[in-house]
C-alpha positions in Angstrom: 0.0 0.0 0.1 2.8 2.5 1.0 4.6 1.5 -2.4 1.4 2.4 -4.5 1.1 5.5 -2.6 4.6 6.6 -3.5 4.1 5.6 -7.0 0.8 7.8 -7.1 3.0 10.8 -5.6 5.6 10.4 -8.2 3.4 10.6 -11.1 1.6 13.3 -9.5 4.7 15.3 -9.1 6.2 14.5 -12.8 2.7 15.8 -14.2 2.9 18.9 -11.9 6.4 19.7 -13.0 5.4 19.7 -16.7 2.5 22.0 -16.1 4.7 24.2 -13.8 7.7 24.4 -16.4 5.3 25.5 -19.4 3.0 27.8 -17.4 5.2 29.5 -14.6 7.6 32.3 -15.5 9.1 32.7 -11.9 10.8 29.3 -11.8 13.8 30.1 -13.8 17.0 28.5 -13.0 19.3 30.6 -10.6 22.9 31.0 -11.9 25.3 28.8 -10.3 29.1 29.1 -9.6 30.3 26.2 -11.6 33.8 26.5 -10.0 32.3 26.2 -6.4 33.3 23.4 -4.2 31.3 21.2 -2.2 29.8 22.5 1.0 28.8 20.6 4.4 25.8 21.9 6.4 25.0 20.5 10.1 21.8 21.5 10.7 19.7 22.1 13.9 18.9 18.4 14.3 22.6 17.7 14.2 22.5 16.2 10.8 25.2 16.7 8.2 23.9 17.4 4.7 26.4 17.5 2.0 25.8 19.7 -1.3 28.1 19.2 -4.5 27.9 22.8 -4.9 26.1 25.8 -2.9 22.4 25.5 -3.4 21.0 28.1 -5.9 17.3 27.1 -5.7 16.3 27.0 -2.1 12.5 26.8 -1.2 11.3 27.9 2.4 8.1 26.3 3.7 6.3 25.0 6.8 5.4 27.2 9.7 6.8 30.5 10.8 7.8 31.3 7.1 8.2 35.1 7.4 10.4 34.9 10.3 12.5 32.3 8.6 12.5 34.3 5.3 13.5 37.7 7.5 16.6 35.6 8.8 17.3 34.2 5.3 17.5 37.8 3.7 20.1 39.1 6.1 22.4 37.1 3.7 22.9 39.0 0.4 22.7 35.6 -1.5 19.2 35.1 -0.6 18.0 37.7 -3.2 19.2 35.3 -6.2 19.0 31.9 -4.4 15.6 31.7 -2.9 13.1 30.3 -5.5 10.0 30.2 -3.6 8.2 30.5 -0.3 5.1 29.3 1.4 2.5 32.1 2.1 0.8 31.9 5.4 -1.0 35.0 5.1 -2.3 37.5 2.5 1.2 37.2 1.0 4.8 36.0 2.0 6.0 39.2 3.3 5.2 42.9 3.3 8.6 43.8 4.4 10.9 41.8 2.2 10.0 43.5 -1.2 12.0 46.6 0.1 14.9 44.5 0.8 14.7 42.6 -2.5 13.2 44.4 -5.6 12.6 41.0 -7.2 10.7 39.5 -4.1 7.3 39.5 -5.5 8.8 37.6 -8.6 9.6 34.5 -6.8 7.3 31.6 -6.5 4.7 31.4 -3.9 3.4 28.2 -2.3 -0.1 27.6 -1.0 -0.6 27.6 3.0 0.3 24.0 4.1 2.1 23.0 0.9 3.1 19.4 0.7 6.2 17.7 -1.0 4.0 17.4 -4.3 3.6 21.1 -4.5 7.5 21.8 -3.9 9.1 19.4 -5.9 8.1 21.2 -9.3 10.2 24.1 -8.2 13.1 21.8 -8.5 14.9 22.8 -5.2 18.1 21.9 -4.4 17.5 22.6 -0.8 14.3 23.3 1.2 14.7 25.0 4.8 12.2 24.0 7.3 11.9 24.6 11.1 12.4 21.4 13.0 8.6 21.0 13.8 7.9 20.2 10.1 10.3 17.2 10.1 7.8 14.4 10.3 5.1 16.1 8.2 7.1 17.6 5.5 10.7 17.0 5.7 10.5 13.2 5.5 8.5 13.2 2.3 10.7 15.6 0.7 13.6 13.6 1.6 12.0 10.4 0.3 12.0 12.2 -3.1 15.6 13.0 -2.8 15.2 16.6 -1.9 17.7 17.8 0.6 16.4 19.4 3.7 18.0 21.8 6.1 16.3 22.2 9.6 16.6 25.4 11.7 14.7 26.4 14.8 15.1 30.3 15.4 13.0 30.3 18.7 15.3 31.6 21.2 18.6 33.8 21.0 20.8 31.0 21.4 19.2 29.0 18.6 19.3 32.1 16.5 23.2 32.2 16.8 23.5 28.7 16.0 20.8 28.7 13.1 22.6 31.8 11.5 25.8 29.7 11.4 23.8 27.0 9.7 22.7 29.7 6.9 26.2 30.8 6.7 27.1 27.2 5.8 24.2 27.0 3.4 25.1 30.3 1.6 28.7 29.5 1.6 29.2 32.8 3.3 30.2 32.1 7.1 31.8 35.7 7.3 28.4 37.2 6.9 27.0 34.8 9.6 29.8 36.0 12.0 28.8 39.8 11.3 25.4 39.1 12.0 26.1 37.4 15.3 28.5 39.9 16.3 26.0 42.8 15.9 23.3 40.9 18.0 25.8 40.2 20.7 27.2 43.6 20.7 23.7 45.2 21.2 23.2 42.7 24.3 26.5 43.4 25.9 26.1 47.0 26.0 22.8 46.3 28.1 24.4 43.5 30.3 27.5 45.7 31.2 25.1 48.1 32.7 22.8 45.8 34.5 25.1 43.2 35.7 25.6 44.8 39.0 21.7 45.1 39.8 20.8 42.9 42.7 18.0 40.3 41.9 16.0 42.1 44.8 16.0 45.3 43.1 15.0 44.3 39.6 11.2 45.3 38.4 8.4 42.8 38.5 7.5 42.8 35.0 4.1 41.5 33.2 4.2 41.1 29.5 1.0 39.7 27.9 -0.7 39.6 24.5 -4.0 41.4 24.0 -6.3 39.2 22.0 -9.6 40.2 21.2 -12.1 37.0 20.8 -15.5 38.1 19.7 -17.1 40.3 22.3 -14.5 39.3 24.9 -10.8 39.8 25.4 -8.1 37.3 26.1 -5.0 38.3 28.0 -2.3 35.7 27.2 1.3 35.2 28.8 4.1 33.0 27.0 5.7 29.9 28.3 8.9 30.1 30.2 10.9 29.1 27.3 9.6 31.3 24.8 11.2 34.5 23.4 8.8 36.9 25.1 9.8 35.7 28.5 13.4 35.5 27.6 13.2 39.2 26.3 12.0 40.4 29.7 14.9 38.3 31.5 17.6 39.6 29.2 16.3 43.2 29.7 16.9 42.9 33.5 13.1 42.3 34.5 11.3 39.5 36.5 8.6 38.0 34.3 6.0 37.6 37.2 4.1 34.9 35.2 7.0 32.5 34.4 6.7 30.0 37.2 2.7 29.8 36.5 2.7 28.9 32.8 2.2 25.4 31.3 2.7 23.8 28.0 4.0 25.1 24.6 1.4 27.7 23.9 0.2 31.1 25.1 -1.4 30.6 28.5 -4.9 32.5 28.9 -5.1 34.6 32.2 -8.0 36.5 33.8 -7.9 40.0 35.4 -7.9 38.5 38.8 -4.5 36.7 38.2 -3.0 39.8 36.6 -4.3 41.8 39.8 -2.7 39.1 42.1 0.6 39.4 40.4 0.4 43.3 40.8 3.7 44.1 38.6 5.8 47.1 38.7 5.6 47.5 34.9 3.0 46.3 32.2 4.1 45.8 28.5 1.1 45.2 25.9 1.4 43.1 22.7 -1.3 43.6 20.1 -0.5 41.8 17.0 -3.5 43.4 15.3 -3.9 46.6 16.9 -1.7 49.5 17.8 -0.4 48.5 21.3 -0.1 51.9 22.4 -3.8 52.6 22.0 -4.6 49.4 23.9 -2.3 50.4 26.6 -4.2 53.8 26.8 -7.5 52.0 27.0 -6.4 49.8 29.7 -5.1 52.7 31.7 -8.4 54.4 31.6 -10.1 51.4 32.8 -11.1 51.7 36.6 -10.6 48.3 37.2 -7.0 48.4 36.0 -6.4 51.8 37.6 -5.9 49.9 41.1 -2.8 48.3 39.7 0.5 49.5 40.8 2.0 49.9 37.4 -1.0 52.0 36.1 -0.8 54.3 39.2 2.8 55.0 38.5 2.2 55.3 34.6 4.2 52.2 33.8 2.2 50.7 31.1 3.4 50.6 27.6 2.6 49.2 24.2 5.1 47.0 22.8 6.7 48.2 19.4 6.3 46.8 16.0 6.9 47.7 12.6 5.7 45.3 9.9 6.0 42.6 12.7 6.0 42.7 16.5 9.3 43.1 18.3 8.4 40.2 20.6 8.6 37.6 17.9 11.4 35.1 17.3 12.4 37.3 14.1 15.5 39.1 13.9 13.8 42.2 15.4 13.9 40.5 18.8 17.1 42.3 19.3 15.1 45.7 19.0 12.5 44.3 21.3 15.3 43.7 24.1 16.8 47.1 23.4 13.5 48.8 23.8 12.3 46.8 26.7 15.4 47.2 28.7 15.5 51.0 28.3 11.8 51.2 29.5 12.6 49.1 32.6 15.9 51.0 33.3 15.4 54.6 31.9 17.8 56.0 34.1 20.6 53.4 33.6 20.0 52.8 30.0 19.2 56.4 29.1 21.9 56.4 26.5 20.1 53.7 24.4 18.8 55.8 21.6 15.9 53.5 19.8 16.1 55.8 16.5 19.9 54.9 16.3 19.0 51.4 17.0 16.4 51.2 14.5 18.4 52.7 11.6 21.4 50.9 12.5 19.3 47.5 12.6 18.0 47.8 9.3 21.2 49.1 7.6 23.5 46.5 9.2 21.1 43.6 8.8 19.4 44.3 5.5 21.5 46.8 3.9 18.7 49.4 3.6 19.6 53.1 3.0 18.2 56.0 5.1 15.7 57.0 2.4 14.1 53.5 2.4 14.0 53.4 6.1 12.4 56.9 6.3 9.7 56.1 3.6 9.0 52.5 4.6 9.9 51.4 8.1 9.4 54.7 10.3 5.9 55.2 8.9 5.0 51.7 9.9 6.2 51.8 13.5 3.5 51.2 16.3 3.5 51.2 20.0 5.6 53.3 22.6 7.9 54.7 20.0 8.3 58.4 18.9 10.5 58.6 16.0 10.7 61.0 13.0 12.6 60.2 9.8 15.9 61.5 9.8 16.9 64.5 8.1 19.3 62.9 5.4 19.5 65.9 3.1 20.9 68.3 5.8 23.0 65.7 8.0 23.5 62.9 5.9 22.7 59.1 6.8 23.3 59.7 10.5 22.9 55.9 11.4 25.4 55.0 8.8 27.7 57.7 10.1 27.8 56.2 13.5 28.8 52.7 12.1 31.5 53.7 9.5 35.3 54.9 10.8 35.6 58.4 10.8 37.8 60.3 7.9 40.6 60.9 10.4 41.3 57.2 10.4 42.5 55.1 13.3 43.0 57.0 16.5 45.4 55.5 19.2 45.2 57.1 22.7 48.2 56.5 25.1 47.7 56.4 28.8 49.0 59.7 29.4 46.4 61.3 27.1 48.8 61.6 24.0 46.9 60.9 20.5 48.1 59.5 17.4 45.9 59.1 14.3 46.8 57.0 11.5 45.4 57.3 8.0 44.0 54.5 6.2 46.9 54.7 3.9 49.3 54.7 6.8 47.7 51.7 8.5 47.9 49.7 5.2 51.5 50.6 4.7 52.7 48.8 7.9 54.0 45.4 7.5 50.9 42.9 7.3 50.5 39.7 9.3 48.6 36.8 7.9 46.6 34.5 10.3 44.3 31.4 9.2 41.4 30.6 11.5 39.1 28.0 10.5 40.4 27.9 7.1 39.8 31.5 6.6 42.8 34.1 6.0 42.9 37.2 8.0 45.4 40.1 7.1 46.6 43.3 8.3 49.0 45.0 10.6 50.0 43.5 14.0 48.2 45.4 16.9 51.7 45.6 18.6 53.2 47.2 15.4 50.4 49.8 15.5 51.1 50.8 19.1 54.9 50.8 18.4 54.3 53.3 15.5 52.4 55.4 18.3 55.4 55.4 20.7 53.8 52.8 22.9 55.8 49.9 24.4 54.9 49.1 27.7 51.3 48.7 28.7 48.7 46.6 30.8 45.8 46.4 28.3 44.1 48.1 25.5 40.3 49.0 24.8 39.1 48.5 21.3 36.3 50.7 20.4 34.2 50.5 17.5 32.1 53.0 15.4 28.8 52.0 17.2 30.7 52.6 20.6 30.9 49.0 21.5 34.0 48.4 23.0 36.2 45.4 24.7 39.3 45.1 26.7 42.1 43.0 25.9 44.9 42.3 28.4 48.6 42.6 27.4 48.9 38.8 28.2 46.3 38.0 25.6 48.1 40.0 22.9 50.8 38.1 20.7 52.8 39.2 17.5 50.0 37.7 15.6 47.1 39.8 17.0 46.1 41.8 14.1 43.8 44.3 12.9 42.3 42.8 9.6 41.8 45.3 7.0 40.7 43.0 4.1 37.1 44.6 4.2 36.6 48.2 3.1 35.7 50.7 5.4 36.1 48.0 8.3 38.9 47.1 10.7 38.4 43.9 12.7 40.6 42.7 15.4 41.7 39.1 15.2 43.5 37.0 17.7 43.2 33.1 16.8 43.5 32.1 20.7 40.7 34.4 21.8 36.9 33.9 21.4 35.4 35.4 18.4 33.1 37.6 20.4 36.3 39.7 21.1 37.0 40.1 17.6 35.7 43.9 17.6 34.7 45.0 14.0 34.7 48.6 12.8 37.6 49.8 15.1 38.3 53.4 15.2 39.9 54.1 18.5 42.5 52.2 20.7 42.8 53.3 24.2 46.0 52.3 26.1 46.5 51.7 29.6 
């Protein structure tokens, strides 16, 4: 019986392929690199998937498609190599057409598409979330179609899965850039909040407001979900975390909310403006008895095309915004306007004009951000990310400053280091310090253009510690014996102690 079923499926696929080839104009062969070597991908299930060459016809299907696509399109290769995506709404994405002008020309799969609908696109890889393994992944692999699984549910999974996609696109350096960006944003928050005693952390309630007919449901997330993790990362105590069960939203009533009586309340509203919902709740006499309402501590969770609480790359914006509102004094220097422009520029290569015209007008929740005046001041977000025209500045312990131009840095004797089969080249850090007249020191602070910094002790600096200058307009510290999260990118200043 099973053999007959597979025979029927194969016949159906052949017929569907013929029809699709003759009738469909958006399944043209993507260009392949004929000289590319085979690649190996270790996916979220720990499986090793080997490709003779980098896949050039990738299909995305299953649940959470828009979140998966938002992650894939952080890689420039996605524009040419994504062949089709499953639509789980009116369309696949309202956002990605601003990232890829050919996005709407790609193939679109129906909601719940099975292997028989995917196969005619002739994919050389299908990206699925692990939850789709049995229902969709196994039937695809029975047809000889390679599947790569990712999860993208927590920050740690994001780091791992971005590395997986770096392997899939054969662009692991871009994966490192994305992970570095995310970790740098978090480190700025962690450095400020690391000394806050547990007893002094605000008790936080974050819930989803969901109208259901004439009633309204208040839902809180399981302890393992992104929403709960965001509150913890932002330095809050999620009051509901010990009272949730299962793997889905938990419905709670007002009596339970009143019993928790949190210090701060954050409202998620996927289909409404969360700021308006927060205002409505604050006007409700029953809600006015809550501590947070009395103190004016109720906020609408931000969103643009998608809400920032979701396991989408925007989660990093959610943590930044949440931490700033939980600790407004300690994190007063977090500028959400800069964070937004920086995120969409660094993650999706959007220019300031596109952000002004397409992202900013779609912002909802407790955000007051106007388009930047790019005509009079230039792209301010970009300016904060790029090295200044002065070049690399070295500040000695006595305050003496030495500024090196790009040309002067390039003229120093280069050092080459290979890490994980990748070559890095540039002047040794010790040679740069020597050129600035610095010999003895205790440590150096490497400061990036986005103000991220890290301290490297003298004992950890070797003759092969270098500033990689292989990428235009970006200088990266490289030391093979140190973790990669110390490899600061975009260095503009070195302070010496």
